C-alpha positions as CSV (number, residue, x, y, z in Angstrom):
1,X,3.9,41.1,90.3
2,X,4.3,43.1,93.4
3,X,3.1,40.6,96.0
4,X,5.2,38.1,94.2
5,X,8.3,40.1,94.5
6,X,7.7,40.9,98.0
7,X,7.4,37.1,98.7
8,X,10.6,36.4,97.2
9,X,11.9,39.0,99.1
10,X,10.9,37.4,102.4
11,X,12.3,34.2,101.5
12,X,15.5,35.7,100.5
13,X,15.3,37.6,103.8
14,X,14.5,34.7,106.0
15,X,17.3,32.6,104.3
16,X,20.0,35.0,104.7
17,X,18.7,35.2,108.5
18,X,19.0,31.5,108.6
19,X,22.6,31.3,107.2
20,X,23.6,34.1,109.6
21,X,22.0,32.2,112.8
22,X,24.0,29.1,111.6
23,X,27.5,30.9,111.6
24,X,29.0,31.8,114.9
25,X,31.5,34.2,116.1
26,X,33.6,32.5,118.8
27,X,35.8,34.3,121.2
28,X,38.3,31.6,122.0
29,X,41.0,31.7,124.6
30,X,44.0,29.2,123.9
31,X,43.0,27.0,126.8
32,X,39.3,27.0,125.6
33,X,40.8,25.8,121.9
34,X,42.7,23.2,123.3
35,X,39.7,22.0,125.6
36,X,37.7,21.9,122.1
37,X,40.1,20.2,120.3
38,X,40.3,17.4,123.0
39,X,36.6,17.0,123.0
40,X,36.0,17.3,119.2
41,X,39.2,16.2,117.2
42,X,38.7,13.1,114.9
43,X,42.4,11.9,115.3
44,X,42.1,12.0,119.1
45,X,39.0,10.0,119.0
46,X,40.6,7.5,116.5
47,X,43.5,7.1,119.0
48,X,41.2,6.4,121.8
49,X,39.6,3.8,119.7
50,X,43.0,2.4,119.2
51,X,43.4,1.9,122.9
52,X,39.9,0.4,123.1
53,X,41.1,-2.2,120.5
54,X,44.0,-3.1,122.6
55,X,41.9,-3.5,125.6
56,X,39.8,-5.8,123.6
57,X,43.0,-7.9,123.0
58,X,43.6,-8.2,126.5
59,X,40.2,-9.6,126.9
60,X,40.8,-12.1,124.3
61,X,44.1,-13.2,126.0
62,X,41.9,-14.7,128.8
63,X,41.4,-17.6,126.6
64,X,44.9,-19.0,127.7
65,X,43.3,-19.5,131.2
66,X,39.6,-19.5,131.0
67,X,37.7,-22.8,129.7
68,X,36.0,-22.8,126.2
69,X,32.4,-24.4,126.4
70,X,30.7,-25.2,123.2
71,X,27.1,-26.8,122.4
72,X,26.7,-28.6,118.9
73,X,23.9,-30.3,117.5
74,X,24.6,-32.9,114.5
75,X,21.9,-34.8,112.5
76,X,22.5,-37.9,110.6
77,X,20.1,-40.2,108.5
78,X,21.9,-43.3,107.2
79,X,21.3,-46.9,106.2
80,X,25.0,-47.9,106.8
81,X,24.9,-50.9,108.9
82,X,27.7,-49.8,111.2
83,X,26.4,-46.5,111.8
84,X,23.0,-48.0,112.2
85,X,23.9,-50.4,115.0
86,X,26.1,-47.5,116.7
87,X,23.2,-45.2,116.7
88,X,20.9,-47.4,118.1
89,X,23.3,-48.4,121.0
90,X,24.0,-44.7,121.5
91,X,20.3,-43.8,121.6
92,X,19.8,-47.0,123.9
93,X,17.2,-48.7,121.8
94,X,19.1,-51.7,120.6
95,X,17.8,-55.0,121.2
96,X,18.9,-58.6,120.7
97,X,16.9,-58.9,117.5
98,X,19.1,-56.3,116.1
99,X,22.0,-59.1,116.1
100,X,19.6,-62.4,115.4
101,X,19.2,-62.0,111.6
102,X,21.1,-61.4,108.7
103,X,18.5,-58.8,107.5
104,X,18.2,-56.8,110.7
105,X,21.9,-56.8,111.1
106,X,23.3,-56.3,107.5
107,X,20.4,-54.5,105.8
108,X,18.8,-52.2,108.5
109,X,16.3,-49.6,107.7
110,X,17.3,-46.0,107.6
111,X,17.8,-44.8,111.1
112,X,17.9,-40.8,112.2
113,X,20.1,-39.7,114.8
114,X,20.3,-36.3,116.5
115,X,23.5,-35.9,118.7
116,X,23.6,-33.2,121.2
117,X,27.0,-32.4,122.5
118,X,28.0,-30.3,125.4
119,X,31.9,-29.9,125.8
120,X,34.1,-27.9,128.1
121,X,37.9,-27.4,127.1
122,X,40.3,-26.0,129.8
123,X,43.6,-25.4,129.2
124,X,46.3,-26.5,131.4
125,X,49.6,-25.8,129.9
126,X,49.7,-23.2,127.0
127,X,52.9,-21.3,127.4
128,X,52.8,-19.0,124.2
129,X,49.0,-18.2,125.1
130,X,50.0,-17.1,128.5
131,X,52.7,-15.0,127.1
132,X,50.3,-13.4,124.8
133,X,48.6,-11.9,127.6
134,X,51.7,-9.9,128.5
135,X,51.9,-8.9,124.8
136,X,48.6,-7.5,125.0
137,X,49.1,-5.5,128.2
138,X,52.4,-3.9,126.8
139,X,50.6,-3.4,123.8
140,X,47.7,-1.5,125.3
141,X,50.0,0.6,127.3
142,X,51.8,1.5,124.1
143,X,48.6,2.4,122.6
144,X,47.7,4.4,125.5
145,X,51.0,6.4,125.3
146,X,50.3,6.9,121.7
147,X,47.0,8.5,122.3
148,X,48.5,10.7,124.8
149,X,50.9,11.9,121.9
150,X,48.2,12.5,119.9
151,X,46.7,14.6,122.3
152,X,50.0,16.6,122.7
153,X,50.5,16.7,118.9
154,X,47.1,18.0,118.3
155,X,47.8,20.6,121.2
156,X,50.9,21.5,119.6
157,X,49.2,22.2,116.2
158,X,46.1,24.0,117.6
159,X,48.7,26.3,119.4
160,X,50.5,27.1,115.9
161,X,47.3,27.7,114.2
162,X,46.3,29.7,117.4
163,X,49.4,31.9,117.2
164,X,49.6,32.2,113.7
165,X,45.9,33.6,113.8
166,X,47.2,36.2,116.1
167,X,50.2,36.9,113.9
168,X,48.0,37.1,110.9
169,X,45.5,39.8,112.8
170,X,48.3,41.7,114.1
171,X,49.7,42.1,110.8
172,X,46.6,43.2,109.2
173,X,46.1,45.6,111.9
174,X,49.9,46.7,111.4
175,X,49.4,47.2,107.5
176,X,46.1,49.1,108.1
177,X,47.9,51.7,110.5
178,X,50.6,52.2,107.9
179,X,47.7,52.4,105.2
180,X,46.2,55.3,107.1
181,X,49.6,56.9,107.8
182,X,50.3,56.7,104.2
183,X,47.0,58.2,103.1
184,X,47.6,60.8,105.1
185,X,51.1,61.7,103.4
186,X,49.7,61.0,100.3
187,X,46.9,63.6,100.7
188,X,49.8,66.0,101.7
189,X,51.4,65.2,98.5
190,X,48.6,65.9,96.3
191,X,48.2,69.2,97.9
192,X,51.7,69.9,97.4
193,X,51.7,68.9,93.9
194,X,48.5,71.0,93.0
195,X,50.5,73.9,94.0
196,X,53.8,73.1,92.7
197,X,55.7,72.1,95.6
198,X,56.3,68.6,94.7
199,X,57.1,66.8,91.2
200,X,54.3,64.4,89.8
201,X,57.0,61.6,90.2
202,X,56.9,62.4,94.1
203,X,53.2,62.6,94.0
204,X,53.2,59.2,92.2
205,X,55.7,57.6,94.7
206,X,53.3,58.0,97.4
207,X,50.6,56.7,95.4
208,X,52.6,53.6,94.7
209,X,53.6,53.0,98.3
210,X,49.8,53.2,99.4
211,X,49.2,50.6,96.5
212,X,51.9,48.2,97.8
213,X,50.5,48.5,101.3
214,X,46.9,47.6,100.3
215,X,48.5,44.5,98.3
216,X,50.4,43.4,101.7
217,X,47.0,43.9,103.5
218,X,45.3,41.6,101.0
219,X,48.0,39.1,101.4
220,X,48.0,39.4,105.4
221,X,43.9,38.9,105.2
222,X,44.7,35.5,103.2
223,X,47.0,34.4,105.6
224,X,44.5,35.1,108.4
225,X,41.9,33.0,106.6
226,X,44.2,30.3,106.0
227,X,45.2,30.1,109.9
228,X,41.5,30.4,110.8
229,X,40.8,27.5,108.2
230,X,43.4,25.5,110.1
231,X,42.1,26.0,113.2
232,X,38.6,25.5,112.6
233,X,39.1,22.2,111.1
234,X,41.0,20.8,114.2
235,X,38.4,22.2,116.3
236,X,35.6,20.5,113.7
237,X,33.8,24.3,113.5
238,X,31.4,25.3,110.8
239,X,33.1,26.6,107.6
240,X,31.3,30.0,108.7
241,X,32.4,30.1,112.1
242,X,34.6,32.9,112.8
243,X,37.1,32.7,115.4
244,X,38.2,35.7,117.7
245,X,41.6,34.8,119.7
246,X,41.3,36.5,123.1
247,X,44.8,35.6,123.6
248,X,48.1,37.5,122.9
249,X,51.7,36.6,121.6
250,X,53.3,36.8,125.0
251,X,57.1,36.6,125.9
252,X,58.3,35.8,129.2
253,X,60.9,38.1,130.9
254,X,62.8,35.5,132.0
255,X,63.6,32.0,130.2
256,X,61.4,29.5,131.7
257,X,63.6,27.1,134.1
258,X,63.5,23.4,134.0
259,X,65.4,20.5,132.4
260,X,63.6,18.6,129.8
261,X,63.4,14.6,130.1
262,X,62.9,13.3,126.8
263,X,62.4,9.9,128.1
264,X,59.3,11.2,129.6
265,X,57.6,11.7,126.2
266,X,54.6,9.9,125.6
267,X,56.0,8.5,122.1
268,X,59.0,7.2,123.8
269,X,56.9,5.7,126.2
270,X,55.2,4.1,123.7
271,X,58.2,2.8,121.8
272,X,59.4,1.6,124.9
273,X,56.4,-0.4,125.4
274,X,56.6,-1.6,121.8
275,X,60.2,-2.8,122.4
276,X,58.8,-4.9,125.5
277,X,56.0,-6.4,123.3
278,X,58.8,-7.5,120.8
279,X,60.7,-9.0,124.0
280,X,57.5,-11.1,124.8
281,X,56.7,-11.9,121.2
282,X,60.4,-13.4,121.0
283,X,59.4,-15.5,124.2
284,X,56.0,-16.3,122.7
285,X,57.8,-17.8,119.5
286,X,60.1,-19.7,121.3
287,X,57.3,-21.2,123.5
288,X,56.0,-22.9,120.4
289,X,58.8,-25.7,121.1
290,X,56.9,-26.6,124.1
291,X,54.0,-29.1,124.4
292,X,50.4,-28.0,125.1
293,X,48.2,-29.8,127.4
294,X,44.3,-29.2,127.7
295,X,41.6,-31.3,129.7
296,X,38.3,-31.6,128.2
297,X,34.9,-33.1,129.1
298,X,31.9,-33.8,127.0
299,X,28.3,-34.4,127.7
300,X,26.6,-36.4,124.7
301,X,22.9,-37.2,123.9
302,X,21.8,-39.3,121.2
303,X,18.2,-39.4,120.3
304,X,15.6,-39.9,117.4
305,X,14.4,-36.1,117.9
306,X,15.9,-33.0,117.8
307,X,17.7,-31.9,121.0
308,X,16.3,-35.3,122.7
309,X,18.0,-36.2,125.8
310,X,17.9,-39.8,125.5
311,X,21.1,-42.0,125.0
312,X,22.9,-40.0,127.6
313,X,26.9,-40.3,127.9
314,X,29.8,-38.7,129.0
315,X,33.7,-38.4,128.3
316,X,36.5,-36.9,130.2
317,X,40.2,-36.8,129.1
318,X,43.6,-35.0,128.5
319,X,45.3,-33.8,125.4
320,X,48.5,-33.3,124.7
321,X,50.1,-31.8,121.5
322,X,53.7,-31.4,120.8
323,X,55.2,-30.2,117.7
324,X,58.2,-31.9,117.2
325,X,59.1,-30.7,113.7
326,X,57.4,-28.3,111.4
327,X,59.8,-27.9,108.5
328,X,61.8,-24.9,110.4
329,X,58.7,-22.7,110.5
330,X,58.9,-22.0,114.4
331,X,62.6,-21.5,113.8
332,X,61.9,-19.2,111.5
333,X,59.5,-17.5,113.9
334,X,61.9,-17.2,116.5
335,X,64.5,-15.7,114.3
336,X,61.9,-13.1,113.0
337,X,61.0,-12.0,116.5
338,X,64.6,-11.7,117.5
339,X,64.9,-9.3,114.7
340,X,61.8,-7.1,115.4
341,X,63.1,-7.2,119.1
342,X,66.3,-5.2,118.0
343,X,64.7,-3.0,115.6
344,X,62.5,-1.9,118.4
345,X,65.5,-1.2,120.5
346,X,67.1,0.8,117.9
347,X,63.9,2.4,117.0
348,X,63.8,3.8,120.5
349,X,67.4,4.9,120.8
350,X,67.3,6.6,117.4
351,X,63.8,8.5,118.8
352,X,65.3,9.4,121.9
353,X,68.5,10.9,120.1
354,X,66.3,12.7,117.8
355,X,64.2,14.2,120.8
356,X,67.5,15.6,122.5
357,X,68.2,17.2,119.1
358,X,64.8,18.6,118.9
359,X,64.8,19.9,122.5
360,X,68.3,22.0,122.2
361,X,66.9,23.4,118.5
362,X,63.7,24.5,120.2
363,X,65.4,25.9,123.1
364,X,68.0,27.8,120.9
365,X,65.0,28.8,119.0
366,X,63.2,30.4,121.9
367,X,66.1,32.2,123.1
368,X,66.9,33.6,119.9
369,X,63.4,34.8,119.6
370,X,63.6,36.6,122.6
371,X,66.7,38.4,121.7
372,X,64.9,39.4,118.5
373,X,62.0,40.8,120.3
374,X,64.2,43.1,122.2
375,X,66.1,44.1,118.9
376,X,62.7,44.6,117.0
377,X,61.2,46.6,120.0
378,X,64.1,49.0,120.2
379,X,64.0,49.1,116.0
380,X,60.0,49.9,116.1
381,X,60.6,52.7,118.5
382,X,63.5,54.1,116.6
383,X,61.9,53.7,113.5
384,X,58.6,55.6,114.8
385,X,60.5,58.6,116.1
386,X,62.2,58.9,112.8
387,X,59.1,58.4,110.8
388,X,57.6,61.2,112.9
389,X,60.3,63.5,112.3
390,X,60.4,63.1,108.6
391,X,56.7,63.3,108.2
392,X,56.7,66.7,110.1
393,X,59.8,67.7,108.0
394,X,57.7,66.6,104.7
395,X,54.6,68.4,105.6
396,X,57.1,71.5,105.7
397,X,58.7,70.8,102.3
398,X,61.8,70.4,104.2
399,X,62.0,66.2,103.5
400,X,62.4,64.5,100.1
401,X,59.5,62.1,99.2
402,X,62.0,59.2,99.1
403,X,63.1,60.1,102.8
404,X,59.4,59.4,103.8
405,X,59.0,56.5,101.9
406,X,62.0,55.0,103.4
407,X,61.1,55.9,106.9
408,X,57.4,54.7,106.4
409,X,58.8,51.4,105.2
410,X,61.3,50.9,108.1
411,X,58.5,51.4,110.2
412,X,56.2,49.0,109.0
413,X,58.9,46.3,108.7
414,X,59.8,47.0,112.4
415,X,56.1,46.2,113.3
416,X,56.3,43.1,111.3
417,X,59.5,41.8,112.6
418,X,58.5,42.1,116.4
419,X,55.2,40.4,115.7
420,X,56.9,37.7,113.9
421,X,59.5,37.4,116.7
422,X,56.8,37.1,119.5
423,X,55.3,34.4,117.2
424,X,58.4,32.6,116.8
425,X,58.7,32.7,120.7
426,X,55.6,31.3,121.4
427,X,56.0,28.4,118.7
428,X,59.3,27.7,120.1
429,X,58.2,27.6,123.4
430,X,55.4,25.2,122.7
431,X,57.6,23.0,120.7
432,X,60.3,23.1,123.7
433,X,57.3,21.5,125.9
434,X,56.4,19.1,123.3
435,X,59.8,17.7,122.5
436,X,60.8,17.7,126.1
437,X,57.8,15.7,127.2
438,X,56.5,18.4,129.4
């Protein structure tokens, strides 16, 4: 029994060690987290794949200029008199005897024909296909800009999650500090109650406040886990990996200078490129009224054997197609393309107006957060002095318990407020860069 238990113990230890080895503790700066997201994030990879698709469409658009070469092989076995005579002529095996008798001409035996055909089709005038190349080029530029915007969007979300993780860790630390302070005062209250200096109600008040702080700690720890999960997902890390941010919630002494240029935003560049695409699509629809001209050249071989080279012949020519009337289909396409062009222009104008509003909102939020930091810092200093004074008075029995609890709550709240104000400043600054196209 003992050796078996020992074996099971070794196996369990090995599994535990393996699980711990798989998990990692990563100390990441903000720049390192952003770099990791750019390399690993699936949404960024998907946006790059869309750029590759747009590039492939440019390759396809070259068919408007380049020739099309096809090789085909057709097999026919027939007793049709006309087909039999034609195949013999094409195979260069026809003789005068094929025309001399009624039986040879009207009731020929079955004949097999293998037709090998090499055809080259060269577009000469295909206006809508030529415009299609411009469409594909503009579409690629739009997708490239959207890919850049995806990177910027993931970057903003990474920043928010990173700052959120720092905020949660700071709040947990602040609550733990308050728990330590309150634990000391609770012990003092217990001693005072044991000698009859305070009432049981006052003693229980300190215990209740201590329980509230521990509950807040649990909530802050849950917030920390949520922020860490969000950051892990964007960085494609393991579920057991622990992220330790090495950065901080920094507030600039002076507001960053520089005017935002909304038009420089990647998403607006993409909308502008899409607007250009719709303009080309309108021209492309109108070009369907024009004729198409193609040149072609064929080389044919007819033989009784597969891929035979007997019966060689060639043909060259021009083919012109002009869609004179197609039941108003082309006209409807032109109207649809024009409406899409207008929609794209209105979407761009609306996005630009929205962007300017977002920039102003982010700038106000950043300036307000800077002021809040200063107010919260002053409040924190004052609440700390007040708590220390009342705490000393409480120890000597010259201050009531409710006065101590009020000062402790004000001190804890001041710590949370300054952390939140710093977080809001960092997020607002990131949003100002994001919405301002920096």
